[in-house]
N, CA and C atoms as an extended XYZ file, in Angstrom:
345
Properties=species:S:1:pos:R:3:atomname:S:1:resname:S:1:resid:I:1 pbc="F F F"
N         0.798       -1.242        0.090 N   UNK     1
C         0.108       -0.016       -0.157 CA  UNK     1
C         1.098        1.280        0.123 C   UNK     1
N         0.799        2.399       -1.013 N   UNK     2
C         1.191        3.638       -1.044 CA  UNK     2
C         0.939        4.310        0.003 C   UNK     2
N         1.589        5.372        0.316 N   UNK     3
C         1.091        6.554        1.542 CA  UNK     3
C        -0.008        7.068        0.679 C   UNK     3
N        -1.117        7.642        1.810 N   UNK     4
C        -2.163        8.199        1.360 CA  UNK     4
C        -1.317       10.136        0.841 C   UNK     4
N        -1.447       10.582        0.012 N   UNK     5
C        -0.987       11.719       -0.575 CA  UNK     5
C        -1.706       12.555       -0.137 C   UNK     5
N        -2.981       12.591        0.108 N   UNK     6
C        -3.942       13.856        0.580 CA  UNK     6
C        -3.220       14.039        2.174 C   UNK     6
N        -2.988       12.754        2.972 N   UNK     7
C        -2.469       13.142        4.186 CA  UNK     7
C        -1.492       13.590        4.133 C   UNK     7
N        -0.649       13.308        3.453 N   UNK     8
C         0.641       14.121        3.421 CA  UNK     8
C         0.507       15.428        3.016 C   UNK     8
N        -0.308       15.778        2.036 N   UNK     9
C        -0.488       17.336        1.653 CA  UNK     9
C        -1.069       17.977        2.881 C   UNK     9
N        -1.724       17.376        3.845 N   UNK    10
C        -2.517       18.029        4.961 CA  UNK    10
C        -1.362       17.980        6.038 C   UNK    10
N        -0.430       16.646        6.261 N   UNK    11
C         1.260       17.233        6.800 CA  UNK    11
C         2.060       17.874        6.388 C   UNK    11
N         1.990       18.413        5.302 N   UNK    12
C         3.036       19.427        4.888 CA  UNK    12
C         2.361       20.787        5.178 C   UNK    12
N         1.200       21.014        4.897 N   UNK    13
C         0.381       21.932        5.005 CA  UNK    13
C         0.669       22.300        6.863 C   UNK    13
N         0.552       21.440        7.384 N   UNK    14
C         0.611       22.095        9.153 CA  UNK    14
C         2.038       22.233        9.378 C   UNK    14
N         2.848       21.581        8.710 N   UNK    15
C         4.136       21.686        9.146 CA  UNK    15
C         4.854       23.017        8.714 C   UNK    15
N         3.973       23.413        7.486 N   UNK    16
C         4.531       24.863        7.043 CA  UNK    16
C         4.030       25.705        8.073 C   UNK    16
N         2.974       25.361        8.975 N   UNK    17
C         2.596       26.366        9.912 CA  UNK    17
C         3.144       26.376       11.150 C   UNK    17
N         3.599       25.456       11.428 N   UNK    18
C         4.491       24.824       12.718 CA  UNK    18
C         5.473       25.738       13.446 C   UNK    18
N         4.904       26.536       14.669 N   UNK    19
C         6.088       27.347       15.253 CA  UNK    19
C         7.620       26.274       15.441 C   UNK    19
N         7.326       25.086       15.849 N   UNK    20
C         8.346       24.713       16.269 CA  UNK    20
C         9.566       24.160       15.075 C   UNK    20
N         8.945       24.498       13.702 N   UNK    21
C         9.622       24.246       12.613 CA  UNK    21
C        10.790       25.326       12.508 C   UNK    21
N        10.021       26.320       12.743 N   UNK    22
C        10.916       28.015       12.494 CA  UNK    22
C        12.226       27.959       13.100 C   UNK    22
N        13.143       28.227       11.802 N   UNK    23
C        14.764       28.263       12.317 CA  UNK    23
C        15.074       26.701       12.093 C   UNK    23
N        14.589       25.824       11.533 N   UNK    24
C        15.064       24.390       11.196 CA  UNK    24
C        14.602       24.149        9.693 C   UNK    24
N        15.315       23.048        9.026 N   UNK    25
C        15.477       22.882        8.106 CA  UNK    25
C        14.260       21.856        8.103 C   UNK    25
N        12.975       22.043        6.975 N   UNK    26
C        12.101       21.215        7.232 CA  UNK    26
C        12.126       20.013        5.494 C   UNK    26
N        12.424       18.905        5.605 N   UNK    27
C        12.764       18.053        4.345 CA  UNK    27
C        11.726       16.948        4.350 C   UNK    27
N        11.685       16.632        3.442 N   UNK    28
C        10.715       15.305        2.907 CA  UNK    28
C        11.503       14.149        2.299 C   UNK    28
N        11.069       12.981        3.022 N   UNK    29
C        12.166       12.086        2.327 CA  UNK    29
C        10.922       10.584        2.574 C   UNK    29
N        11.374       10.057        1.288 N   UNK    30
C        10.310        8.292        0.962 CA  UNK    30
C        11.050        7.660        1.870 C   UNK    30
N        10.713        7.009        2.852 N   UNK    31
C        10.849        6.062        3.786 CA  UNK    31
C        10.220        4.943        4.201 C   UNK    31
N        10.185        3.920        4.507 N   UNK    32
C         9.797        2.535        4.792 CA  UNK    32
C         8.248        2.654        4.230 C   UNK    32
N         8.164        2.825        3.084 N   UNK    33
C         7.000        2.653        1.776 CA  UNK    33
C         6.033        4.335        2.288 C   UNK    33
N         6.385        4.962        3.201 N   UNK    34
C         5.734        6.236        3.168 CA  UNK    34
C         6.605        7.638        2.936 C   UNK    34
N         5.759        8.582        3.601 N   UNK    35
C         6.678       10.279        3.082 CA  UNK    35
C         6.765       10.902        4.677 C   UNK    35
N         8.064       10.872        4.495 N   UNK    36
C         8.581       11.068        6.337 CA  UNK    36
C         8.550       12.694        6.217 C   UNK    36
N         8.844       13.728        7.432 N   UNK    37
C         9.058       14.724        7.294 CA  UNK    37
C        10.111       15.231        8.194 C   UNK    37
N        11.181       15.569        7.997 N   UNK    38
C        12.551       15.589        9.052 CA  UNK    38
C        12.542       17.848        9.112 C   UNK    38
N        12.560       17.351       10.210 N   UNK    39
C        12.872       18.659       11.045 CA  UNK    39
C        14.215       18.802       11.375 C   UNK    39
N        15.205       19.974       11.211 N   UNK    40
C        16.705       19.903       11.228 CA  UNK    40
C        17.188       18.273       11.047 C   UNK    40
N        16.716       17.826        9.963 N   UNK    41
C        17.114       16.284       10.017 CA  UNK    41
C        16.570       14.896       10.744 C   UNK    41
N        15.715       15.219       11.494 N   UNK    42
C        15.315       13.886       12.609 CA  UNK    42
C        13.768       14.184       11.996 C   UNK    42
N        13.429       12.827       11.928 N   UNK    43
C        12.251       12.316       11.669 CA  UNK    43
C        11.341       12.834       12.666 C   UNK    43
N        10.047       13.662       12.153 N   UNK    44
C         9.317       14.099       13.178 CA  UNK    44
C         7.877       13.471       12.693 C   UNK    44
N         7.404       13.018       11.992 N   UNK    45
C         6.230       12.657       11.335 CA  UNK    45
C         5.789       11.915       10.074 C   UNK    45
N         5.313       10.720        9.595 N   UNK    46
C         5.362       10.488        8.768 CA  UNK    46
C         3.953       10.093        7.823 C   UNK    46
N         3.659       10.264        6.491 N   UNK    47
C         2.114        9.578        5.909 CA  UNK    47
C         2.675        8.411        5.983 C   UNK    47
N         2.348        7.160        6.660 N   UNK    48
C         2.515        6.066        6.485 CA  UNK    48
C         2.401        5.144        5.388 C   UNK    48
N         3.159        4.219        4.779 N   UNK    49
C         2.601        3.532        3.935 CA  UNK    49
C         1.691        2.410        4.437 C   UNK    49
N         1.855        2.060        5.357 N   UNK    50
C         0.349        1.119        5.850 CA  UNK    50
C        -0.908        1.830        6.511 C   UNK    50
N        -0.970        3.235        6.041 N   UNK    51
C        -1.619        3.988        6.495 CA  UNK    51
C        -1.527        4.582        8.113 C   UNK    51
N        -2.270        5.668        8.051 N   UNK    52
C        -2.280        6.847        9.233 CA  UNK    52
C        -0.618        7.464        9.101 C   UNK    52
N        -0.102        7.893       10.416 N   UNK    53
C         0.970        8.447       10.502 CA  UNK    53
C         1.947        8.001       11.503 C   UNK    53
N         3.076        8.033       11.288 N   UNK    54
C         3.788        8.103       12.429 CA  UNK    54
C         4.068        8.737       12.868 C   UNK    54
N         4.500        9.046       14.597 N   UNK    55
C         4.868       10.282       14.980 CA  UNK    55
C         5.889       10.278       16.142 C   UNK    55
N         7.080       10.775       15.701 N   UNK    56
C         8.332       10.660       16.915 CA  UNK    56
C         7.500       11.546       18.090 C   UNK    56
N         7.928       11.127       19.444 N   UNK    57
C         7.640       11.734       20.812 CA  UNK    57
C         8.769       11.363       21.518 C   UNK    57
N         8.712       11.699       22.541 N   UNK    58
C         9.645       11.681       23.837 CA  UNK    58
C         9.555        9.917       23.933 C   UNK    58
N        10.345        9.018       24.206 N   UNK    59
C        10.347        8.149       24.790 CA  UNK    59
C         9.747        7.610       26.092 C   UNK    59
N        10.073        8.922       26.831 N   UNK    60
C         9.272        8.847       28.023 CA  UNK    60
C         7.948        8.796       28.380 C   UNK    60
N         7.241        9.836       27.292 N   UNK    61
C         5.963       10.048       27.046 CA  UNK    61
C         5.260        8.946       26.166 C   UNK    61
N         5.808        7.859       25.856 N   UNK    62
C         5.119        6.720       25.184 CA  UNK    62
C         4.072        6.155       25.678 C   UNK    62
N         4.129        5.863       26.711 N   UNK    63
C         3.535        4.949       27.270 CA  UNK    63
C         1.969        5.616       27.767 C   UNK    63
N         2.585        6.940       28.429 N   UNK    64
C         1.236        7.571       29.018 CA  UNK    64
C         0.557        7.892       27.561 C   UNK    64
N         0.862        8.187       26.335 N   UNK    65
C         0.197        8.705       24.817 CA  UNK    65
C        -0.637        7.493       24.631 C   UNK    65
N         0.065        5.956       24.825 N   UNK    66
C        -0.623        5.086       24.190 CA  UNK    66
C        -1.776        4.753       25.064 C   UNK    66
N        -1.637        5.031       26.533 N   UNK    67
C        -2.910        4.590       27.235 CA  UNK    67
C        -3.982        5.889       27.419 C   UNK    67
N        -3.566        7.177       26.889 N   UNK    68
C        -4.713        8.281       26.957 CA  UNK    68
C        -5.011        8.766       25.476 C   UNK    68
N        -4.493        8.139       24.513 N   UNK    69
C        -5.196        8.623       23.067 CA  UNK    69
C        -5.355        7.221       22.352 C   UNK    69
N        -5.406        7.509       20.895 N   UNK    70
C        -5.475        6.864       20.127 CA  UNK    70
C        -4.599        6.205       19.428 C   UNK    70
N        -3.319        6.367       19.818 N   UNK    71
C        -2.092        5.974       19.418 CA  UNK    71
C        -1.558        4.501       19.866 C   UNK    71
N        -0.914        3.945       19.188 N   UNK    72
C        -0.500        2.641       19.752 CA  UNK    72
C         1.008        2.702       19.170 C   UNK    72
N         1.815        1.710       19.937 N   UNK    73
C         3.289        1.639       19.556 CA  UNK    73
C         3.429        1.598       17.904 C   UNK    73
N         4.342        1.904       17.513 N   UNK    74
C         5.001        1.311       16.116 CA  UNK    74
C         6.161        0.248       16.514 C   UNK    74
N         5.654       -1.000       15.471 N   UNK    75
C         6.560       -1.826       15.665 CA  UNK    75
C         6.975       -2.126       14.149 C   UNK    75
N         8.395       -2.617       14.263 N   UNK    76
C         9.314       -2.971       12.835 CA  UNK    76
C         9.697       -4.052       13.514 C   UNK    76
N         9.197       -5.268       12.532 N   UNK    77
C         9.658       -6.489       12.592 CA  UNK    77
C         9.583       -7.346       13.993 C   UNK    77
N         8.227       -7.143       14.370 N   UNK    78
C         7.827       -7.463       15.299 CA  UNK    78
C         8.540       -6.988       16.438 C   UNK    78
N         9.145       -5.928       17.139 N   UNK    79
C         9.416       -5.272       17.936 CA  UNK    79
C         9.076       -3.855       17.827 C   UNK    79
N         8.803       -3.685       19.322 N   UNK    80
C         7.945       -1.927       19.395 CA  UNK    80
C         9.156       -1.318       19.496 C   UNK    80
N         9.045        0.140       18.747 N   UNK    81
C         9.938        0.966       18.813 CA  UNK    81
C         9.808        2.362       19.749 C   UNK    81
N        10.606        2.240       20.735 N   UNK    82
C        10.430        3.051       21.861 CA  UNK    82
C        10.602        4.775       21.227 C   UNK    82
N         9.755        5.356       21.500 N   UNK    83
C         9.623        7.061       21.058 CA  UNK    83
C         9.110        7.334       19.492 C   UNK    83
N         8.197        5.896       18.895 N   UNK    84
C         7.427        6.159       18.042 CA  UNK    84
C         6.017        5.733       18.062 C   UNK    84
N         5.253        6.170       17.431 N   UNK    85
C         3.876        6.193       17.537 CA  UNK    85
C         3.335        5.482       16.489 C   UNK    85
N         1.946        5.086       16.313 N   UNK    86
C         1.395        4.900       14.973 CA  UNK    86
C        -0.165        5.494       15.313 C   UNK    86
N        -0.432        6.494       14.585 N   UNK    87
C        -1.955        6.477       14.702 CA  UNK    87
C        -2.566        6.505       13.474 C   UNK    87
N        -3.987        5.561       13.691 N   UNK    88
C        -4.895        5.251       12.394 CA  UNK    88
C        -5.370        6.749       11.607 C   UNK    88
N        -5.386        6.052       10.253 N   UNK    89
C        -5.867        7.117        9.545 CA  UNK    89
C        -7.517        7.969        9.984 C   UNK    89
N        -8.297        6.819       10.381 N   UNK    90
C        -9.489        7.573       10.955 CA  UNK    90
C        -9.091        8.297       12.348 C   UNK    90
N        -8.283        8.096       13.103 N   UNK    91
C        -8.176        8.718       14.259 CA  UNK    91
C        -7.003        9.997       13.810 C   UNK    91
N        -7.084       10.647       12.638 N   UNK    92
C        -6.918       11.824       12.400 CA  UNK    92
C        -6.980       12.321       11.367 C   UNK    92
N        -8.673       12.153       11.289 N   UNK    93
C        -9.314       12.558        9.880 CA  UNK    93
C        -9.739       14.266       10.414 C   UNK    93
N        -9.636       14.616       11.418 N   UNK    94
C       -10.270       15.677       11.746 CA  UNK    94
C        -8.896       16.823       11.977 C   UNK    94
N        -8.687       17.837       11.294 N   UNK    95
C        -7.393       18.700       11.294 CA  UNK    95
C        -6.848       19.334       12.856 C   UNK    95
N        -7.730       19.292       13.626 N   UNK    96
C        -7.238       19.628       14.728 CA  UNK    96
C        -6.590       18.506       15.393 C   UNK    96
N        -7.130       17.256       15.432 N   UNK    97
C        -6.442       16.336       16.069 CA  UNK    97
C        -4.953       16.184       15.345 C   UNK    97
N        -5.086       16.120       13.592 N   UNK    98
C        -3.867       15.831       13.106 CA  UNK    98
C        -2.966       16.940       13.467 C   UNK    98
N        -3.277       17.984       13.907 N   UNK    99
C        -2.353       19.129       14.019 CA  UNK    99
C        -2.057       18.884       15.687 C   UNK    99
N        -2.323       18.507       16.459 N   UNK   100
C        -1.802       17.985       17.722 CA  UNK   100
C        -0.979       16.750       17.564 C   UNK   100
N        -0.987       15.886       16.714 N   UNK   101
C         0.076       14.833       16.782 CA  UNK   101
C         1.330       15.678       15.734 C   UNK   101
N         0.925       16.263       14.735 N   UNK   102
C         1.891       17.249       14.115 CA  UNK   102
C         2.878       18.242       15.168 C   UNK   102
N         2.145       18.829       15.925 N   UNK   103
C         2.759       19.744       16.572 CA  UNK   103
C         3.928       18.774       17.780 C   UNK   103
N         3.205       17.642       18.234 N   UNK   104
C         3.918       16.843       19.189 CA  UNK   104
C         5.106       16.324       18.511 C   UNK   104
N         4.972       15.932       17.010 N   UNK   105
C         6.598       15.213       16.639 CA  UNK   105
C         7.104       16.438       16.343 C   UNK   105
N         6.690       17.742       15.778 N   UNK   106
C         7.414       18.688       15.301 CA  UNK   106
C         8.873       18.832       16.531 C   UNK   106
N         8.152       19.440       17.532 N   UNK   107
C         8.263       19.876       18.813 CA  UNK   107
C         9.873       18.740       19.406 C   UNK   107
N         9.156       17.566       19.129 N   UNK   108
C        10.420       16.682       19.666 CA  UNK   108
C        11.701       16.832       18.691 C   UNK   108
N        11.200       16.510       17.697 N   UNK   109
C        12.166       16.463       16.419 CA  UNK   109
C        13.026       17.928       16.497 C   UNK   109
N        12.857       18.928       16.424 N   UNK   110
C        13.094       20.342       16.586 CA  UNK   110
C        14.273       20.411       17.794 C   UNK   110
N        13.678       19.723       19.043 N   UNK   111
C        14.855       19.692       20.068 CA  UNK   111
C        15.677       18.747       20.193 C   UNK   111
N        16.005       18.071       19.081 N   UNK   112
C        17.278       17.063       18.930 CA  UNK   112
C        17.995       18.067       18.516 C   UNK   112
N        19.292       17.586       18.357 N   UNK   113
C        20.756       17.844       17.917 CA  UNK   113
C        20.442       17.717       16.128 C   UNK   113
N        20.633       19.135       15.524 N   UNK   114
C        20.375       18.730       14.001 CA  UNK   114
C        21.511       17.756       13.133 C   UNK   114
N        20.898       17.190       12.314 N   UNK   115
C        21.694       16.121       11.547 CA  UNK   115
C        22.424       16.528       10.200 C   UNK   115
């Protein structure tokens, strides 16, 4: 399954308006069958090739976000990836919810050392 181009466009639009991105280079890169958005060279959020989005978060906040939101841990080859969450397409259908996830991923990525 290819990533959802409409969802990628929504991510792009939100990132263009995201204050955390100011002063950081915003780039796009095809990765893992999806389209990743990098802030300062660090992946922040992606339109997933499996549907929905992938979001980079502070690993210390991951368990709480899984418990209190529609997110679930991202798994790669059967292993849960600390600091990465998956949010299904239906759970980011409205712009306000998607913006919250974009802000969370962009803020975390912007706080990492640039690559």
